[in-house]
C-alpha positions as CSV (number, residue, x, y, z in Angstrom):
1,X,-17.7,25.2,-21.9
2,X,-20.7,22.9,-21.4
3,X,-19.3,20.3,-23.8
4,X,-15.9,20.3,-22.0
5,X,-17.7,19.9,-18.6
6,X,-19.8,17.0,-20.1
7,X,-16.6,15.3,-21.4
8,X,-14.8,15.8,-18.1
9,X,-17.8,14.3,-16.2
10,X,-18.0,11.4,-18.6
11,X,-14.2,10.7,-18.2
12,X,-14.5,10.9,-14.5
13,X,-17.4,8.4,-14.3
14,X,-15.4,6.1,-16.6
15,X,-12.3,6.2,-14.4
16,X,-14.5,5.6,-11.3
17,X,-16.2,2.6,-12.9
18,X,-12.8,1.2,-13.9
19,X,-11.4,1.8,-10.5
20,X,-14.3,0.0,-8.8
21,X,-14.2,-3.0,-11.1
22,X,-10.4,-3.6,-10.5
23,X,-9.2,-6.3,-8.2
24,X,-5.9,-4.5,-7.8
25,X,-5.8,-0.7,-8.0
26,X,-3.0,1.1,-9.8
27,X,-1.3,1.8,-6.4
28,X,-1.4,-1.8,-5.4
29,X,-4.3,-2.0,-3.1
30,X,-6.6,-5.0,-3.3
31,X,-10.3,-4.1,-4.0
32,X,-12.1,-7.0,-2.4
33,X,-14.8,-7.4,0.2
34,X,-15.5,-10.3,2.6
35,X,-19.1,-11.1,3.4
36,X,-20.7,-13.6,5.7
37,X,-17.6,-14.1,7.8
38,X,-18.4,-16.3,10.9
39,X,-18.4,-14.4,14.2
40,X,-15.9,-16.8,15.7
41,X,-13.4,-16.0,12.9
42,X,-13.7,-12.3,13.7
43,X,-12.0,-13.0,17.0
44,X,-8.9,-14.0,15.1
45,X,-8.3,-10.2,14.6
46,X,-8.4,-9.8,18.4
47,X,-6.0,-12.7,19.1
48,X,-3.6,-11.2,16.5
49,X,-4.0,-7.8,18.0
50,X,-0.5,-6.7,17.1
51,X,-1.0,-7.1,13.3
52,X,-4.5,-5.5,13.7
53,X,-3.0,-2.4,15.3
54,X,-0.1,-2.2,12.8
55,X,-2.6,-2.3,9.8
56,X,-4.9,0.3,11.4
57,X,-4.9,3.7,9.8
58,X,-2.9,6.5,11.4
59,X,-5.9,8.6,12.5
60,X,-7.3,5.7,14.5
61,X,-3.8,5.0,15.9
62,X,-3.6,8.5,17.2
63,X,-7.2,8.3,18.6
64,X,-6.4,5.0,20.4
65,X,-3.1,6.4,21.7
66,X,-4.7,9.4,23.3
67,X,-7.6,7.3,24.6
68,X,-5.4,4.6,26.2
69,X,-3.4,7.1,28.2
70,X,-6.3,9.3,29.2
71,X,-8.4,6.3,30.2
72,X,-5.6,4.8,32.3
73,X,-5.0,8.2,34.1
74,X,-8.7,8.5,34.8
75,X,-9.1,4.9,36.1
76,X,-6.2,5.1,38.4
77,X,-7.4,8.6,39.5
78,X,-10.6,7.0,40.6
79,X,-8.6,4.4,42.5
80,X,-6.6,7.1,44.2
81,X,-9.7,9.0,45.0
82,X,-11.3,5.8,46.5
83,X,-8.1,5.2,48.5
84,X,-8.1,8.8,49.9
85,X,-11.8,8.5,50.8
86,X,-11.2,5.2,52.6
87,X,-8.5,6.9,54.6
88,X,-10.6,9.9,55.4
89,X,-8.4,12.4,53.5
90,X,-11.0,14.3,51.5
91,X,-11.9,17.8,52.5
92,X,-15.6,17.1,52.8
93,X,-14.7,14.4,55.4
94,X,-13.2,17.0,57.7
95,X,-10.1,15.2,58.7
96,X,-8.6,16.2,62.1
97,X,-5.5,18.4,62.2
98,X,-3.2,15.5,63.3
99,X,-4.5,13.3,60.6
100,X,-1.9,11.6,58.4
101,X,-3.2,11.3,54.8
102,X,-2.4,8.4,52.5
103,X,-1.3,10.9,49.8
104,X,-0.5,14.5,50.6
105,X,-2.6,17.1,48.8
106,X,-5.1,14.6,47.3
107,X,-8.3,16.3,48.7
108,X,-10.7,15.8,45.7
109,X,-11.1,14.1,42.4
110,X,-9.2,16.8,40.5
111,X,-6.1,16.3,42.7
112,X,-6.5,12.5,42.4
113,X,-6.4,12.7,38.6
114,X,-3.4,15.0,38.6
115,X,-1.5,12.7,41.0
116,X,-2.4,9.7,38.7
117,X,-1.0,11.6,35.7
118,X,2.1,12.5,37.7
119,X,2.7,9.0,38.8
120,X,2.4,7.4,35.4
121,X,4.5,10.0,33.6
122,X,7.0,10.8,36.3
123,X,6.1,14.5,36.3
124,X,6.5,16.6,39.4
125,X,3.7,19.0,40.3
126,X,4.6,19.9,43.9
127,X,4.1,18.6,47.3
128,X,2.1,15.5,46.3
129,X,3.5,12.1,47.5
130,X,2.5,8.9,49.1
131,X,3.2,8.6,52.9
132,X,4.9,5.6,54.5
133,X,1.7,5.1,56.5
134,X,-0.2,3.9,53.5
135,X,0.9,0.4,52.3
136,X,-2.0,0.3,49.8
137,X,-0.7,3.5,48.2
138,X,2.8,2.2,47.8
139,X,1.5,-1.0,46.1
140,X,-0.8,1.1,43.9
141,X,2.0,3.4,42.8
142,X,4.1,0.4,41.8
143,X,1.3,-1.2,39.8
144,X,0.5,2.1,38.0
145,X,4.1,2.7,37.1
146,X,4.5,-0.8,35.6
147,X,1.3,-0.5,33.6
148,X,2.3,3.0,32.4
149,X,5.6,1.6,31.2
150,X,3.9,-1.3,29.3
151,X,1.5,1.1,27.6
152,X,4.4,3.3,26.5
153,X,6.4,0.4,25.2
154,X,3.4,-0.9,23.2
155,X,2.7,2.3,21.5
156,X,6.4,3.0,20.8
157,X,6.5,-0.4,19.1
158,X,3.4,0.3,17.0
159,X,4.6,3.7,15.8
160,X,8.1,2.4,14.9
161,X,6.7,-0.6,13.1
162,X,4.3,1.5,11.1
163,X,7.0,4.0,10.2
164,X,9.3,1.3,9.0
165,X,6.8,-0.7,7.0
166,X,8.1,-1.9,3.6
167,X,5.0,-0.4,2.0
168,X,6.7,3.0,2.4
169,X,9.6,1.9,0.3
170,X,7.2,0.6,-2.3
171,X,5.9,4.1,-2.8
172,X,9.2,5.0,-4.5
173,X,8.7,2.2,-7.1
174,X,6.5,3.3,-10.0
175,X,5.1,1.5,-13.0
176,X,4.0,3.0,-16.3
177,X,0.3,3.9,-16.5
178,X,-0.1,1.9,-19.6
179,X,1.4,-1.2,-21.3
180,X,2.4,-1.5,-24.9
181,X,2.5,-4.3,-27.5
182,X,5.1,-4.1,-30.2
183,X,7.9,-6.2,-31.8
184,X,11.1,-6.6,-29.8
185,X,14.1,-8.7,-30.8
186,X,12.3,-10.6,-33.5
187,X,9.1,-11.4,-31.6
188,X,5.9,-9.7,-30.5
189,X,6.1,-8.6,-26.9
190,X,3.9,-6.9,-24.2
191,X,6.1,-4.3,-22.5
192,X,5.8,-2.4,-19.2
193,X,8.2,0.2,-17.8
194,X,9.1,0.3,-14.1
195,X,11.4,2.8,-12.3
196,X,13.1,3.0,-8.9
197,X,12.9,6.6,-7.7
198,X,15.7,6.2,-5.1
199,X,19.4,5.7,-5.9
200,X,19.5,2.8,-3.4
201,X,19.0,-0.6,-5.0
202,X,16.3,-3.2,-4.5
203,X,18.3,-6.3,-3.9
204,X,17.2,-9.6,-5.4
205,X,14.4,-8.1,-7.4
206,X,12.0,-10.4,-9.2
207,X,9.2,-9.5,-11.6
208,X,6.2,-11.7,-12.5
209,X,2.6,-11.3,-13.4
210,X,-0.8,-12.9,-13.1
211,X,-3.6,-12.7,-15.7
212,X,-7.0,-12.7,-13.9
213,X,-10.0,-13.6,-16.0
214,X,-13.3,-15.4,-15.9
215,X,-13.2,-18.7,-17.8
216,X,-15.9,-21.3,-18.6
217,X,-14.8,-24.9,-18.7
218,X,-17.2,-27.8,-19.2
219,X,-20.1,-25.6,-18.1
220,X,-18.3,-24.5,-14.9
221,X,-17.6,-20.8,-14.5
222,X,-14.3,-20.0,-12.8
223,X,-14.1,-16.4,-11.5
224,X,-10.6,-14.9,-11.1
225,X,-8.9,-17.7,-12.9
226,X,-5.2,-17.1,-12.6
227,X,-2.6,-17.6,-15.4
228,X,1.1,-17.0,-14.9
229,X,2.7,-14.3,-17.0
230,X,6.5,-14.3,-17.2
231,X,8.3,-11.0,-17.6
232,X,12.0,-10.5,-18.2
233,X,14.6,-7.9,-19.2
234,X,17.5,-8.3,-21.5
235,X,19.6,-9.8,-18.7
236,X,16.9,-12.3,-17.6
237,X,14.1,-12.3,-15.1
238,X,15.7,-12.9,-11.7
239,X,18.0,-10.7,-9.6
240,X,17.5,-7.5,-11.6
241,X,20.1,-4.7,-11.5
242,X,17.5,-2.2,-10.6
243,X,19.6,1.0,-10.6
244,X,17.7,2.7,-13.5
245,X,14.3,2.4,-15.1
246,X,13.7,-1.0,-16.8
247,X,11.5,-2.0,-19.6
248,X,10.0,-5.4,-18.9
249,X,8.6,-7.5,-21.7
250,X,6.5,-10.6,-22.0
251,X,6.9,-12.7,-25.2
252,X,3.6,-13.3,-26.9
253,X,4.0,-16.8,-28.3
254,X,1.7,-19.8,-28.6
255,X,2.0,-20.4,-24.8
256,X,0.9,-16.9,-24.0
257,X,-2.7,-16.0,-23.2
258,X,-2.4,-13.0,-25.4
259,X,-1.7,-15.1,-28.5
260,X,-5.3,-15.2,-29.6
261,X,-5.9,-11.5,-29.1
262,X,-5.7,-8.8,-31.8
263,X,-5.8,-5.1,-32.0
264,X,-9.4,-5.1,-33.0
265,X,-10.4,-7.5,-30.1
266,X,-8.1,-6.5,-27.3
267,X,-10.3,-3.9,-25.8
268,X,-13.3,-6.2,-25.9
269,X,-11.6,-8.7,-23.6
270,X,-12.4,-9.0,-19.9
271,X,-9.2,-9.6,-17.9
272,X,-6.8,-7.8,-15.5
273,X,-3.1,-8.1,-15.7
274,X,-1.5,-7.8,-12.3
275,X,2.2,-7.2,-12.2
276,X,4.3,-7.9,-9.0
277,X,7.9,-6.8,-8.2
278,X,9.5,-8.4,-5.1
279,X,12.7,-7.2,-3.6
280,X,14.7,-6.3,-0.5
281,X,15.5,-2.7,0.3
282,X,19.3,-2.1,0.5
283,X,19.2,0.3,3.4
284,X,16.8,-1.5,5.7
285,X,17.1,-5.2,4.5
286,X,13.3,-5.4,4.6
287,X,11.4,-7.3,2.0
288,X,8.6,-5.5,0.1
289,X,6.3,-6.1,-2.8
290,X,5.1,-3.6,-5.3
291,X,1.9,-4.3,-7.3
292,X,-0.1,-2.7,-10.1
293,X,-2.6,-3.8,-12.7
294,X,-3.6,-3.2,-16.3
295,X,-7.0,-3.7,-17.9
296,X,-7.5,-4.0,-21.7
297,X,-8.1,-0.3,-22.1
298,X,-4.7,0.4,-20.7
299,X,-2.8,-1.8,-23.2
300,X,-1.8,0.0,-26.4
301,X,-1.2,-2.1,-29.4
302,X,1.4,-0.9,-32.0
303,X,3.3,1.5,-29.7
304,X,6.7,1.5,-28.0
305,X,8.2,3.4,-25.2
306,X,10.6,6.2,-25.8
307,X,14.2,5.8,-24.6
308,X,14.9,7.6,-21.3
309,X,18.5,6.8,-20.6
310,X,21.3,8.8,-22.2
311,X,24.9,9.8,-21.5
312,X,26.1,13.3,-21.0
313,X,29.3,14.8,-22.5
314,X,31.0,14.2,-19.2
315,X,30.3,10.5,-19.5
316,X,27.6,10.4,-16.7
317,X,24.4,8.4,-17.2
318,X,21.2,10.4,-17.2
319,X,17.6,9.4,-16.8
320,X,15.0,11.7,-18.4
321,X,11.7,10.9,-16.6
322,X,9.8,13.3,-18.9
323,X,9.8,10.4,-21.4
324,X,8.9,7.8,-18.8
325,X,5.2,7.8,-19.9
326,X,5.6,8.6,-23.5
327,X,5.2,6.2,-26.4
328,X,5.7,6.4,-30.2
329,X,3.8,4.4,-32.9
330,X,5.8,1.6,-34.5
331,X,4.9,-0.8,-37.3
332,X,3.1,-3.8,-35.7
333,X,1.0,-6.7,-37.0
334,X,-2.6,-6.6,-36.0
335,X,-2.4,-9.9,-34.1
336,X,0.2,-12.4,-32.9
337,X,-1.1,-15.0,-35.4
338,X,-0.4,-12.5,-38.2
339,X,3.1,-11.9,-36.9
340,X,3.9,-15.6,-36.7
341,X,2.1,-16.3,-40.0
342,X,-0.4,-18.5,-38.2
343,X,-3.9,-18.9,-39.8
344,X,-6.4,-16.6,-38.3
345,X,-9.4,-14.3,-39.1
346,X,-7.9,-11.0,-38.3
347,X,-7.0,-7.9,-40.3
348,X,-3.8,-7.8,-42.3
349,X,-1.0,-5.5,-41.3
350,X,-1.0,-2.1,-39.8
351,X,0.4,1.2,-41.1
352,X,1.6,3.8,-38.6
353,X,2.2,6.7,-40.9
354,X,2.3,9.4,-38.3
355,X,5.1,8.9,-35.7
356,X,3.8,11.5,-33.2
357,X,5.0,11.3,-29.6
358,X,2.4,11.9,-26.9
359,X,1.8,11.2,-23.3
360,X,-0.1,8.0,-22.3
361,X,-3.3,8.9,-20.7
362,X,-6.2,6.7,-19.8
363,X,-8.5,8.8,-21.9
364,X,-6.2,8.3,-24.9
365,X,-6.3,4.6,-24.4
366,X,-10.0,4.5,-24.4
367,X,-10.2,6.6,-27.5
368,X,-7.7,4.5,-29.3
C-alpha cells in the first residue's frame, strides 16, 4: 500500500512538472506569462473592452452582470431620492396635504430604489409613477430607460458571443495522447491520430505542426526556435475529409528535424511538438483552431496505432473508439539513419517479439 502511494505521488509530481514545462498544454492552452509590461500598454485591454469581456471567465461575467444592474439601480435610486427631496416629497419633510409629489409613493430611499428598479426593468409594483408636474422626473425616466436598454444589449451580446465561441466546437476534436514512430508506405514516419466526435464535418481542415526547441547558433541561444513540421494523410494535407478519425503522419527524411534522433536518444531530447488543426464548423460557419502538443516522453518509437474503422455485416461503417489510444509493437529500425542505410553511431535493428496490445499512458511512455 505504501509503495503504491509512493508511486502514485511520484507519477503525479512528474505529470505536474511536465504540465508546467509545456508551452502548449494537451487541451491547447498556451502556458506563458508576460512580465514587465508597460503600464500604458495595459490600457489597450480597456480600449478593446469587448474582447476583454469575451475572454473573461464565466464566474467573473456573472459577477459583473449582477454588479452592473445592481449598481445602476442604486445610482438612479439615489438620483430619484434626491429629486424627491428637492421637491419636498419625503415623509420627514412633512409635505402639506395638497402637495403634488414628483413621483407618487416615493417617500424614502427604499421606495426610490424600488422605483428605479421598476423603471429600468418595466416592472409594475403599484401606484408609483411620475407626475406631469415634474419635468426633471420625465427627463430622468427617459435617461434611465435608455441606459437600461444599453446595459441589457451589451450583456446579451457578451453572453451570446461566449456561447458561440469556436473554442466550444474545438472541444469535440481530440488528439491521441501519444505519438508513434514506425514504418509506413516504405518510409519512417511519425504518426498522430485525431478524431472528430461530431458527425458534422469540419470544412477546409488543414493540419500542420511546429517543433519548438532551444538552439545554439554561433554562440547565440535561441529559445523557442520554431521549425515547420508537415503532416498529411493518404489523400494529402489540405482539405481533409474529416468524417472519421484520421491518422496523420510526418515523413522522417533528411529534411526532417527527427532524422538525427534515435530510439536511445529520443527521450533525452528537449523539444515540444505542437500540432494545429484549422477548420470551419459546418453548422455555424465559424473558424476554429485545435491545438495539442507532444514532448519526447509522449513519442513511442517502434509502435503503430490499431485500426479503429471497420464495416458491419449490413455494410455500415463503424468506428471503435476503444482502440483510439491503443498501439501495437511493430518491427522498426532504431534510427532514421539505420532505416535509410545512412552512416551513424546508433544501435542496429530492433526486435519486437511480443506483440501485446496496451493502452497508451503517460506513465508507460516514461517507463519505455
